[in-house]
N, C-alpha and C positions, 0 to 999 in steps of 0.2 A: 814393681814389687816382686820380691823373690817368692817362689812357690812355698817355701817352708817358713815364711815370716809369721804366718798365723800360728803355726804349731810352736815355733821357737819362742815367740813373745807371749803366747797364751791369751791372745785377744782376737777379736773379729777383724774382718777385712777393712771396715771403715776406720777402726781404731788404728790399724797398721798405717793407713793413709794419713791419719791425723798425726801420729807419731813422726812419720816421715816429714810431713809439712813443718811441724814445729821444730824438729831437729835441724832442718834446713834454715828456717827463719831465725833460729837462735844462734846459728853459726857453729853448731856442733858437728854437722855433716855438710859435705859439699858433693855435688854431682861431678863425676869423672867419666869421660867418654870411654876409657878403657876398663875401668874397674867398677862402674856403677857408682854407688855411694861410698864415700870414704870419710873417715873422721878428720876434722880440722885439728890444729894444734890444741885448741880448747877441748875438742871432742876426745882427743887422745888422752889428755889429762883426766877427763871425767870418766872415760870408758875403759881404761886399761885395767889390768888384773890387780893392781894395787889398791883399787877402790877410790873412794871419795877423798880428794886432797884436803888437807887440814885447813888451808886458806879458805876454801869454799865452805867448809863446815863452820869456821869462825864467822865468816860473812853471814851465813844463814842464822847462826845463833844471835848475833848482834841485831840483825834486821828483825828477827822475831821478837827479841826482848823489847826493842823500841816500839813495836806495834802492840805487844801483849801487856807489858807492864813498864811503861817508860819512866815512871817515877820511882820504881823499886830498885833498891841496891842489891837485892837477892832474887834469884830465879830458881825454882825447884826443877830438878832434873826430870821429874815426872811430867811437868808442863812442857819441857823441851821435847819430850818423847811422845806425848799423847794429845796435846791440844791441836785443834784444827790449824793447819798452815804452819805447824811447828817443824823444825828440822827432822825430828824423829819420824813424823808422819810423811814429810816430803821425800825423805831419803830412805825410808823403811829401816830406821835404826832404833833398836829397843833401848830401854834405860841402861842396862848393864853395858851395852856397847858404847853408848854415849859417855858413860862414866869413864870407861877405858880410854876413849878418845880425848876426853877433856881433863884428865888428871894432870897433864903437863901444861895446861893452858896458862898458868901463872908465868912460867918461863917464856912461853911464846908471845905473851902480851906485856912483857916487862912489868909484871905485877899489877896490871890494870884489872885483870880478871883472875879469880882463883876458884878452885874447887874445894869444897869441904863437906864433911858428913858429921852431923851431930844428932844424937838420939834417933838414928835411923833416917833422918831427913837429909837427902843428898841435894846440894845446892851449888849454884855458881854465885860468887860475890863480885860486885863491881865497885871499883874504886875510881870513880870518874867516868865520864862518857867516852865512848869510842865510836867514831864514824865507821860504819860497816865497810864502805868502799875504801877508806884509808887503811883499815885493818887488812883488807884483802891485798892491797898493793904492798903493804909492809911484809905480809907473809910470803908473797912471791919474791919480793926483793931480797929477803933474807934466806931464800931457798927453802922455805918452810911449806912447800906445796905437797909434801908427802908425809905419810904417817911415820 
């Protein structure tokens, strides 16, 4: 553990150890003899300066939708931002930032999802089911891993 990890991350010593453990277990970081910890290819995608890849966000949105409101063809952006285990809560993304990221979702999903705002209610609309894992694979295959 680096001496400045507690200050940099803003958490205690035990949490630093937990973050390290889970980053290694999830394949985001690997141990390197010469450089200590370094990001894997996945870690580089997730941790670089450009932020959260669109494919990961789409996966999280679809996964949350299936768990939160599987029978619904609409999902309020406020729920995506605020509900427990939602992408907004998991990735610290507010409603406005989610809207910004999701405005182009119709093109990215070939019309299967779309964003709309009516009478102040901001929502995603679903035209048929999408498997979250398949959507992630499609996003990366199409080069859609960046904002």
